[in-house]
C-alpha positions, 0 to 999 in steps of 0.5 A, a space after each residue: 481469486 488468490 488469497 494473501 493473508 494480511 495483518 490487520 492493524 490490531 494484530 501488528 506486533 512488529 514495531 516497524 509494521 505498527 509504525 507503518 500502520 500508525 503513519 498510514 492512519 495519520 496520513 489517510 485515516 486507515 490502512 489500505 489493503 495495498 499496504 496490508 498485502 505485504 504485512 507479514 514481513 514489515 521490511 517488505 512493506 517498507 520497501 513496497 511503500 518506497 517503490 509505490 512512492 517512487 512510481 506514483 510521486 517520482 519524476 516522470 512524464 505523467 502527473 501523479 493524479 493521472 498515475 493514480 487514476 491509471 492504477 485504479 483503472 488497472 486494479 478494477 480491470 484485474 478485479 483487485 480489491 485494493 
Protein backbone atom coordinates (compact mmCIF):
# COMPACT_ATOMS: atom_id res chain seq x y z
CA UNK A 1 0.00 0.00 0.00
CA UNK A 2 1.23 3.50 -0.78
CA UNK A 3 1.93 5.92 2.03
CA UNK A 4 1.04 9.60 1.86
CA UNK A 5 2.28 11.87 4.63
CA UNK A 6 -0.67 13.61 6.27
CA UNK A 7 -0.91 16.63 8.52
CA UNK A 8 -2.72 15.82 11.74
CA UNK A 9 -5.07 18.45 13.21
CA UNK A 10 -2.61 19.34 15.99
CA UNK A 11 0.12 19.94 13.40
CA UNK A 12 -1.89 22.27 11.16
CA UNK A 13 0.01 25.55 11.28
CA UNK A 14 -1.29 26.94 7.98
CA UNK A 15 -4.30 29.20 8.76
CA UNK A 16 -6.32 27.87 5.81
CA UNK A 17 -5.70 24.23 6.75
CA UNK A 18 -6.50 24.98 10.40
CA UNK A 19 -9.83 26.52 9.30
CA UNK A 20 -10.60 23.52 7.06
CA UNK A 21 -9.84 21.16 9.95
CA UNK A 22 -11.85 23.21 12.45
CA UNK A 23 -14.80 23.22 10.04
CA UNK A 24 -14.47 19.45 9.60
CA UNK A 25 -14.50 18.87 13.36
CA UNK A 26 -17.58 21.10 13.74
CA UNK A 27 -19.34 19.26 10.91
CA UNK A 28 -18.35 15.64 11.60
CA UNK A 29 -16.67 15.60 15.00
CA UNK A 30 -13.32 14.68 13.42
CA UNK A 31 -11.08 15.17 10.40
CA UNK A 32 -11.47 12.20 8.06
CA UNK A 33 -8.40 10.71 6.36
CA UNK A 34 -9.81 11.59 2.93
CA UNK A 35 -9.39 15.24 3.97
CA UNK A 36 -5.94 14.73 5.48
CA UNK A 37 -4.56 13.03 2.36
CA UNK A 38 -4.04 16.42 0.65
CA UNK A 39 -3.16 18.32 3.82
CA UNK A 40 0.42 19.20 2.88
CA UNK A 41 -1.03 21.84 0.54
CA UNK A 42 -4.02 23.62 2.09
CA UNK A 43 -5.09 25.08 -1.27
CA UNK A 44 -5.23 21.56 -2.69
CA UNK A 45 -7.27 20.42 0.31
CA UNK A 46 -9.75 23.24 -0.32
CA UNK A 47 -9.97 22.35 -4.04
CA UNK A 48 -10.33 18.64 -3.23
CA UNK A 49 -13.20 19.38 -0.85
CA UNK A 50 -14.90 21.48 -3.54
CA UNK A 51 -14.63 18.62 -6.01
CA UNK A 52 -15.86 16.15 -3.39
CA UNK A 53 -18.90 18.32 -2.59
CA UNK A 54 -19.75 18.71 -6.27
CA UNK A 55 -19.46 14.98 -6.99
CA UNK A 56 -21.29 13.86 -3.87
CA UNK A 57 -23.88 16.61 -3.45
CA UNK A 58 -24.22 18.21 -6.92
CA UNK A 59 -27.02 17.56 -9.32
CA UNK A 60 -27.12 14.19 -11.03
CA UNK A 61 -29.19 11.05 -11.48
CA UNK A 62 -27.99 9.34 -8.27
CA UNK A 63 -29.12 10.50 -4.84
CA UNK A 64 -26.29 11.59 -2.48
CA UNK A 65 -26.84 8.61 -0.16
CA UNK A 66 -26.27 6.16 -3.04
CA UNK A 67 -23.18 8.10 -4.16
CA UNK A 68 -21.73 7.79 -0.66
CA UNK A 69 -22.55 4.08 -0.55
CA UNK A 70 -20.79 3.54 -3.87
CA UNK A 71 -17.75 5.47 -2.64
CA UNK A 72 -17.52 3.24 0.44
CA UNK A 73 -17.84 0.05 -1.63
CA UNK A 74 -15.14 1.17 -4.09
CA UNK A 75 -12.84 2.26 -1.25
CA UNK A 76 -13.20 -1.12 0.44
CA UNK A 77 -12.64 -2.98 -2.82
CA UNK A 78 -9.44 -0.94 -3.33
CA UNK A 79 -8.35 -1.50 0.28
CA UNK A 80 -8.42 2.26 0.94
CA UNK A 81 -8.58 3.15 4.62
CA UNK A 82 -10.11 6.57 4.23
